[in-house]
N, C-alpha and C positions, 0 to 999 in steps of 0.2 A: 623318447617318443612319445607321438600327439598322439590326442584321444580324439580325432577327426574321426568322421564316419563318411562312409562316400550314399550317393544315395541310390545305388543298386545293390540289389540283394533279392533275397529270397528265403520264406519261410515254411515252415508247416509245423502246426501242430494237430497232437487230434485226443477227443476225450472218450471215453466207453462208461455207455450208464445202463443197468440190468432193464430199468423201467421206460425210460425217452429213449434209447437207441443211438447211434454212433454218431458224434460230433469229431469233422474236418475242414480244416479253415486251413487255405494254403493263400498268402501272400506275395504278390511281387511289385517292387519297386524301381520308379524309373528316374532320369531326370526331371526336375522340374523348376521353375524360380519361384514357386511358392507349393503350398500343399495343396493335393487332390487326390480325393478318396472315393475311390470306386467300388462298393460293394457288389457282390452279387451272389442273392439271396436264395434258396428255396421257396417253396409256395407256403405262403404261410406265413413266413418269418420277415417279412415285408416290416414289421411294426419293430425290427432290431436294428434298422437300418443308421437312424440318427443315432444309439448307442455305440453303433458299432464304431463312426466315422469320432462321438469322444472320446471312446477309447483307443483308438490308434491315434489321436494329437494328443494325447500323454506322453507316446514313445518316440511318434516321428515329427519331425519340424516343417523338413522342404521333401516335397519329391513326391512323382503322381504314384498313388498307392490300389493295386489290383489289389482285392481279397474277395475268397473266394468262398462261398462257406457253405457246405453240405452236410445236410443231416440222413443218415439213410436208416429206415425202422425197417429193412425186409427184414430183419431178421427175428423182428416182433410177431411174427407170425402171419399165413396170409389172411388174416382179417386187414390187414394195413394193405392191400393190395385190389388196387380196381379197376375193374374190366368196363367199359365204356361199349357193350353189346351193339350197340345200334350204331356209334360211328363207326365200331370192325364194318359193320351190313353195307354200310355206304359208304368206305371206298371199298369193299367186293363189289356190289354195283356198277361203283362210276368206273372201279379196272377194266369189267368187264366187257362195259359200253366201251370202254376205247380201243379194248382190244378190237372189238366186231368193227369199230370202224377205221381202224388202223388193217385189217385185216392181219393180225398176228396170231396165229396161234400158241397160247399161251397158256399153259394153266398156274393157279393165283396161291398159293401154299403160305398154310397158316402164320411160319415165322414172318414170310411177307407183310403179310397186315397186322402186326402186334408193334412190328416193327418202325410203325404210321405214327406220329405225331399226336397223344392225348387217347390211347387204347386201352395201354396200362401207365398208370397213376398208383401212386400212392398216399394214403391216406394223408393228410394235415394237422399240424396241432389245433389248428382251428383256434377257439376260445383259448384253451389253455395251452398255447403259444407261450404266452409269456412267463411259466414257469418254466419254460426252458433255456431262457437267458441266462442263469448261472452256470450251466453246461456245455453251452455255445460259447460263455463267454473263457470259462476255462481251455479250449481247445484255441480263440482265438489266441490268449493272454499267451500262451505255446508258440505258439506262429510269430508272435513280434517279436519274442526273446530267440527263438532260432532267426530270425531279419536282423534282428539289433550287432547282434554275434556275426553274422553274414556283411553287416553293412561296415563293421568291427574291421576285419580282416582288412576287403578291400581299403578301407582308409586310412589303414596301419601304411599298405605301402604306398599308397597317395603320398601319403606327411614325408616318407624316407624317400621320396621321387622330391617332394618341394623343398625341404629343408638342402640336398647335393645340389637342387639349381640356386635355391637363395646362396648357398654358402660359394660356389661357381662364382656369381655375381658382386660378393661379398667384395672376393679378387680382384676382379677384372676392375671395379672403384676403385681400388688400393691404388692398382697400377695408370688410370686415368688420374688420378691425382699427383702421382710423382711424375708423371708426361706434361701436366697442367706445369707444374712449378718449371719444368727443364723450357719446355716452352716459350717464359719469359726469358730465359735467358740466353737462348738459341736465334728468338727474334732482334735481340740486344748487337748482338754479335753479327746477327747476317746484315741488319742495317747499319750497322758502324760499318762494315764492308762495300755496302753498293755506295755510302756516301763515298768516302775514300776513291771508289771507279768511278763516280760521277764527277769528282771535285779536282780530279787528278793529284791523288795524292797526299791533297792538301789534308793539314790537319783538324779534326770533327770535333763541330761543337759539343763541347761536354751537354752544355747548360739544356741548349734542343733537342740533343740526343736523351739523354735522362726524361727531359718531360715527353719524348714521342713514347719511348718507354715503358712511360707511367701510364699513357693514356691507354698502350696496348695492353695493360698489366689488368688496367678497370676494366674493359670490355668484352675480354675475356677471362674476367675472374668467374670461377665457379664452388666459389667456396662454400657457400652459401648451400647451391644446389647439391655438392658432397653431400656437406651435414644433415641435409634432410635424408637424401638416400640410404643415411647411415639410421639415418631415428626410423625410417620408415621399414627398414628391414631388419632390424631392433623389435619391432611393431609389431612384422608380419611373424618371425622367431616366436615374440611369447602370446600371441593370437591361435599362433596355430596346435598351442599345448594347453588351451583351454579347452573345456569344455560345453556341448549345446550345440547351439547355433551358432557356427561362426564362419558361414563359408562369402556370404553377401560380403562380411566386414573384409575376409579377406581380398575378396575381390576387390573390394573398394583399394584396399593398399596395393594393390597390382596397378591401378587405374595411375596411382600417385605416382609412382617408380619408377613406367614409362613417362609419364610427364616429364618429370625433371630430367630421366636419361633424354626426351628428346631437346630441353634447354640444355642439356652441356652440349649437347651435338648443336645444338645452332650458335651457339658462343664459342666455342672450340677451335681451334684445327688442329692440323697434324695427323698426321698417321696414324701412329699408336694410337691417341684418342679417338678418332674416328671407325677404328675396326672396334677399339672397346665400348664404345657407343652402339652399335650394330650387333656385337654379344650380348650385353646386356638386353639390348631390345627385341632380339632373337626367345633369350629365356623368361621373359613377360612375358612374351605373347603365350610359352609352352606351359607358363607358372596358369595364365589367366584361364589356357585351354581345361589344364586339369583342374580347375577350382570350379567348373563349370559341376564335375561330380560330387562336391562336397556338401554336407548337409548344412 
């Protein structure tokens, strides 16, 4: 089974310290052509933005990455809790005025006031924030490890599906190759029969017949296309088992498969070949759709 990874996944990591509080990192990734990292950081830790992006780039090559870092210091004591009494008073006065203006008889409770933004905050790390990076990094690395495992599991399912579809395409290509050989023989037989019918059963000019058959064989020859198709399929199977960023290369190979099978369809006729071409194109389209989720 290949080592490909999906671009979608989730990971969560935690790291507890006695002196610096509790760090929680959550990472969610989605499909994207390139790598785009969007960190959401608590107050006072915005300086970690570039460090986090660099850390993520070492583990993830493609995808849209949403990282949320939480620094919980509430268990360190009440001294870390800040209450903006002036803001709370302003909220209260504004609500009383609004109640009077709208002629609404409504009491204002303490839970209402403290629920408003900015009334209660937690003391930020301030100038000492730089010392918190090693702890935050541990939580982020734990989340990345879990994320990569999650993306790997999804990648294993995708690899199984892609391998199965490529195996089916290989069988269809083999069938097209057989039908192509029979097409020349059938053309020669039908052309000979047609000439006899039109000439009143006079003997067929064998030399002329062979020339016509040779021209038909030349114009409908798909040997090169079939050879390239087989090469692309082998390359696809090798690439899907490689580590790292392979999604773009696999998609390029799938494009080449689609181009070659289109050429086969335009050069060859016959029900079996046309049917095979449609089946291959359908599978290639499904493969390309799946590859949108490969890192």
